[in-house]
N, C-alpha and C positions, 0 to 999 in steps of 0.2 A: 455548538454544532455550527458548522459553517453553513453558509446560505445555500451551498450547492448539495450538501448532505441531505438525502433523503430519507423519510422512515424505512422505505423499501431497502436502501443500502445498509442501513443500520440492522434491519431485520436478516439480511443475508450475512451480515458481519457476525452477529451473535448466534446464528444458526439454532434457532429453536423453532418449534411449530408456531404458525401464525397465531393461533387460539392462545398460547401461553404469551406470546409477544405482546398482544393487545391487553392481556391481564397484568402486565408488570407495572409497578408503581413509578412514580416520577423519580424517586430516588434511585431506583434500579436503572431506569433509562438513562439518567445522567451519569451513572458509573460506566454504563456501556458506550455512551457517547464520548467521554474522557478517553477510553480505550481507543476507540476508532478514530478520534482526532490525531492520534500519533502516527496514523498512516498517511501515506501522499498518494495521490493518483499519479498516472504516467507522466502527465505534462509536468507536475510539479517535481517529481523525481528525476526527470531528464533535465530540466533546468538546474537542479541542485547538483547533479553529477556533471554537467557540462557537456551533455550529448543531445542529440536532436530527439524529438518525440519519437520519429520513425526508427531511429537507431535502437532505442530502448524497446519499442515494440518488436522489432526482429529479434532482439537478444532473448526474448521469451521463447522463440520459435528455436534459435539456433544454441542457445546456452551460453553464448559468448558475447563479451561486450568489451571493445578494445583489447582483442585478443587474450583475455582472460575470462574466467567464469563469471558469468553474469550475475547481478545481484538478485537476491531471492524475491519473489513476488507472490502474491496471495490474490486467489480468485474467490469472489463472493458473488456467486451467480454470473452475471455478465461484467461485473466490476473487477478491476484489477487494482491492487494497492500494493505499496511498498512501506516497509517499517523504516522510519527515520533513523532509528539507531543502527539497523542494518545497512542502510545507505551510508552512513558516516564510516562504519567499520569497512565496507567495500572501498570508500575512497583511501582509507588508510593503507590498506593492503595493495591497492593499485599504485599509490604514490611510492611504496617500497619496492614494488616490481620495477617501475620505470626509473629507478635511480641508476 
């Protein structure tokens, strides 16, 4: 788990009642943490895609980034995350369109 990841973020990610979350074993928590780590926050995703933080934030409202469909994002409470595999796929599609 990265230093910026909090238990609250992880709880939002796995979307279970708080009482059940507190009863999870260490192994179960580690499994969920591995799943969560494949996600990027908006700043990391923007850097990876080569866009500004603000452009990626706006794309969530407009649905467009670089005149094509914006990459999928996931909201966990107030946290927004992007799957790294989907960002890579978006870059491949974007590169094909701009040829």
